[in-house]
C-alpha positions as CSV (number, residue, x, y, z in Angstrom):
1,M,-22.6,16.8,14.7
2,S,-20.9,20.4,14.2
3,G,-23.0,20.3,10.5
4,E,-19.4,21.0,9.1
5,S,-19.6,20.4,5.6
6,T,-17.9,16.4,5.2
7,D,-16.6,17.9,1.2
8,A,-14.2,20.7,2.8
9,R,-10.9,21.0,0.2
10,P,-8.0,20.4,1.8
11,P,-5.5,23.2,2.5
12,G,-3.9,24.8,-1.2
13,G,-7.9,23.9,-2.1
14,I,-6.1,21.3,-4.7
15,D,-9.2,19.0,-5.0
16,Y,-7.0,16.2,-5.4
17,V,-9.9,13.9,-6.9
18,A,-9.9,16.0,-9.6
19,V,-6.5,14.9,-10.1
20,E,-7.2,11.7,-10.2
21,E,-9.3,11.8,-13.0
22,S,-7.0,13.9,-15.0
23,P,-5.6,12.4,-18.3
24,P,-2.4,12.5,-17.6
25,F,-3.4,11.4,-14.4
26,R,-5.1,7.6,-16.2
27,E,-2.6,7.8,-19.0
28,L,-0.1,6.9,-15.7
29,K,-2.4,4.5,-13.9
30,K,-2.4,3.1,-18.0
31,R,0.9,2.4,-18.3
32,H,1.8,1.7,-14.6
33,R,-1.1,-0.7,-14.7
34,S,0.0,-2.1,-18.1
35,F,3.6,-3.3,-17.7
36,V,3.5,-4.4,-14.1
37,L,0.3,-6.3,-13.9
38,P,1.7,-9.3,-16.9
39,L,4.8,-9.2,-15.6
40,T,3.7,-10.4,-12.7
41,V,1.0,-12.4,-13.8
42,A,4.0,-13.9,-15.2
43,F,6.6,-13.8,-12.7
44,L,3.4,-15.6,-10.2
45,V,3.0,-18.6,-12.8
46,W,6.7,-18.9,-12.9
47,Y,7.2,-19.0,-9.3
48,F,4.9,-21.5,-9.2
49,A,5.9,-23.6,-11.2
50,Y,9.4,-23.5,-9.8
51,V,7.7,-24.5,-6.6
52,L,4.8,-27.2,-8.1
53,L,7.9,-29.1,-9.5
54,S,9.7,-29.2,-6.7
55,S,6.6,-31.1,-5.0
56,F,5.9,-33.6,-7.6
57,A,8.8,-33.7,-10.0
58,P,11.4,-34.3,-7.7
59,A,13.4,-36.7,-9.3
60,F,13.1,-34.3,-12.9
61,M,14.9,-31.4,-10.2
62,A,16.9,-34.0,-9.0
63,T,18.9,-34.2,-12.5
64,P,22.1,-33.6,-12.7
65,V,23.0,-29.9,-14.7
66,W,27.0,-30.2,-14.5
67,G,29.2,-32.2,-10.8
68,H,26.1,-31.8,-8.3
69,I,24.1,-28.5,-10.1
70,T,20.9,-29.7,-10.6
71,I,18.1,-28.7,-13.1
72,G,16.5,-27.5,-9.4
73,L,19.1,-25.4,-7.9
74,L,19.8,-24.0,-11.4
75,L,16.0,-23.0,-11.2
76,G,16.2,-21.7,-7.9
77,L,19.1,-19.9,-8.6
78,G,16.8,-18.3,-11.3
79,Q,14.0,-16.8,-9.4
80,F,17.0,-15.0,-7.8
81,V,17.9,-13.5,-10.8
82,T,14.7,-13.1,-12.8
83,T,13.6,-11.2,-9.3
84,F,16.4,-8.8,-9.9
85,G,16.2,-8.7,-13.8
86,I,12.3,-7.3,-13.0
87,T,13.2,-4.9,-11.2
88,M,16.0,-3.6,-13.0
89,W,13.3,-3.5,-15.5
90,Y,10.9,-1.5,-14.3
91,V,13.4,1.4,-13.5
92,S,14.4,2.0,-16.3
93,Y,11.2,2.0,-17.6
94,A,9.6,3.7,-14.9
95,N,12.2,6.5,-15.6
96,R,11.1,6.2,-19.5
97,R,7.9,6.5,-18.8
98,L,6.6,6.7,-15.4
99,D,8.2,9.5,-14.6
100,P,8.4,12.4,-16.9
101,I,4.1,11.9,-16.8
102,S,4.7,12.2,-13.1
103,Q,6.6,15.1,-13.6
104,E,4.2,16.8,-15.3
105,I,1.7,15.7,-12.4
106,R,3.5,17.9,-9.4
107,E,5.0,20.7,-11.2
108,D,1.1,20.9,-12.3
109,L,0.0,20.5,-8.8
110,E,2.8,22.7,-7.5
111,K,1.6,25.3,-9.3
112,R,-2.0,25.0,-8.0
113,E,-0.7,25.1,-4.3
114,T,1.6,28.1,-4.9
115,V,-1.6,29.7,-6.2
116,A,-3.8,28.9,-3.9
């Protein structure tokens, strides 16, 4: 081997491991996870319930609601509506709760980079 140190800092001299362990970054990860994980679990339960109902309860899914509109069709369209709703909710959440912290972290890193 060339004998070079494996813990050389990247250009700019910023210790990104220390940044990742900083309180603002930990708070950012905590807020992100507290929103994303429960919502992901809820959506997956909703999705697999739809798949299981379509596989094991075809008579229920074929129940007419109005004309040729069935429960299965409404639940299937509800999957799309749910996806768009979750996306809009996440964007709103990120704008309010995540972006201010990430902006603070970014500004701190930019200051460190100009100093180094």
